Phi, psi and omega in degrees: 000129181293153179294144178296153180294156178296150177288112187278143177268156173295164181302112184295337181294336182267001186238159180246134182290138173279125179299142171066027174246014178297126183281125179295151173278127182284131182305132176077011183259155174211152183288127181258316182211150172293149180286138177295116185293344181274352180296134181267135180224169175238133180230163175242127177253128181258132181260155176274144176281161172288168185302320183285350183256011179291151179289145184275088182294326178299323177293324177300314180294323177298318178297320180297333181268001182255133177303138185311317182297339183263002183279146170236135187248161176283151173284139187298314183297316180294320179295317179300319181290316186284342183245010180284165170293154185279162185297324181296322178294314177302316182296318182292321179290320176302314181296318179300316180292317182299320180292347179248016175074024181254127182275133172264115188256336180210152173238136178224184178302117177058019187208155175231142174263125182248150177221139178171187178287139184298330178297317181291318181291316179299318180295321181296333181253016171062037181225176176226146184243151175217156176266122187252154169252150178244153186305329182272008175098350178283168179233159175203166173252132181244167173226162185266147167050199173279160171288151182225140180220161175302152185302331181283339184256328187308318182294343184274342191250132178269325180176164175232132190230134182124344173295320176256156178232154174270156169297162176298118186272184181232134179305142182283357182256011175237159191282031179231030181293143183286138173275152180274072177227172178270004176267179176299151181306135181264143178288145178288157175302142180291145176293143179302143180295139179291137179259000178223167179306143182299150180262135173275173187298321181293324178296320177295320179300319179293320180295328179271002181058045175299147178294152179281096178208162185250349186082015181301141180070012176250149177240126182250124178262133177245119180268132177225160180228071174113358178280158177245126182281123180261096183296327181293314179297318180299313180296319182298324180300311184283322178294328178294331177270356184073024182258152174299144180276118179298161184269117169265101193288318185200163173240116182256117179265129183246140177057040177056042178302139181298134184287341183199171177215163182282141175074191181250143183223168176297335177295322177297315180298318181298317181298312180296320177303311182298312184291318183295317180292314180298319181290329177292324181277333181225069186293342180270357180279161170261147184240138176237125178260127178253128180242131181216157174297147184277114181164177181300317180300314180297316179302308184294315185290325181288324178291318176302317180297316182298327184275317191250340184288137182296338179286346190253275182050054180279161176260336180223141178232125181249127180232110183259026182231158176180164175228155175305144184308320183295348180269359175258154167282150179298327179297318180297320179294324177294319181291321176302318179299317178297318180297317179292327175295318176299320178301316180297321182293331179260003174091023177262122176273126183250122179248128182234136177289141183273349182116165180223031174230030180066210176280115174295135187248132179274185185298333181270004179084011180272134177289144182233132179278161182263144171250148014271007179298337182282353179299143180290346182250012177253155172264106184277133187243119174264196183223150174226169172253118182245131176229150181215142175217110185065233179272356182276132181228122180238142181218131179227155178298141172281121187297339180269356184297138180289160179175180179132201183232137180285141174269358185243314184275125181295143180289145174283161182300324182283358177260008185300329182292348179266358190294331185298124178078009181247166175306149189305320182241030187274134176272140180283153176235173186020249191301327178286328182293325182214074194295339183254008181214078179279147185266354184221136179241146173286124189267358181083175183294150179238000000 
């Protein structure tokens, strides 16, 4: 059977490039086959707000400088309404898609979910898609160049996500995170062997002098990308300690995330690790697990859902995944920043893992920080090795913990002391951002 024709792009001369949508080249990948244009996919298109609907970043900073008990937050529904894209923009984008045979299936805050043949969607956005192979055997779908739209539509659109896909990634909190090189992913340095009995989560909380609270009336969201929650294992952990079993209230699937996978994976371990530790520290809280496809579309849509969807309304959001900044489009990083700013305005604290392979290094040998932990509105979490024996407590940096300086996010004034040897406008992340107060400890074998 002959190979299907390449997905053709619309005439680029008639279209205007969308700024900051150039798709990065994935390290070690090469085009294997043109994408079948008849394949049906679902994508999310993000719209820009009007000038009066921009998020109040000054208010976000004001909240950050205010002690938590004195803060007042925006109501989610009112914030979603006042900062959404305007109706005229939604109508014009809907009409543009309809005239090209693309179905609009859902509307959300600043975004529309589209469904159709990949050939039609790629042509509407002035790009072409191919199915790629990566040196380590994984596959992904890529697209060419920046996205392009007619001059009348281009100013309304921030980006479209789902035409390209990421390879199946690895949680940043386990020792197999991919390095940003053109070789096969390298394993992270192993955590130092514990020299004392492993610490459980409550013991770590006591060593850090966590406040005596249960998390009652709080909802904690755990974001995952492909893990399966094992309720039996979760229950056995707490019943084995004689502790009440915390409530995992719901599992919210975003963007048609697959409900299960064959066998056991590191994603399963990561999910249980996140839920078990959070539940040990806040046993009175309710937990919501969000599952999304791994990629820019999944990242953006799952965070939007956690903040604005009525099924969610979490107070804390934990994200233990990330990729080096150069593997994201600039548009996606801008939208993540907006989403985290919205989270701050409604009182949602967002915690992001900084990585577990040290500074990811690009082809030129430059270290690259991971996003979304590099966002100025996220609490980036690094790792340490903590051991205790009696009253003695020792803590050392975990050598695989992620960190570094962003080449995209401007440094805050209080980060100026880190500027030497860093990108000119780079913001520091995790262990460097707060070297004496890490939010996550390696707990040792269990």
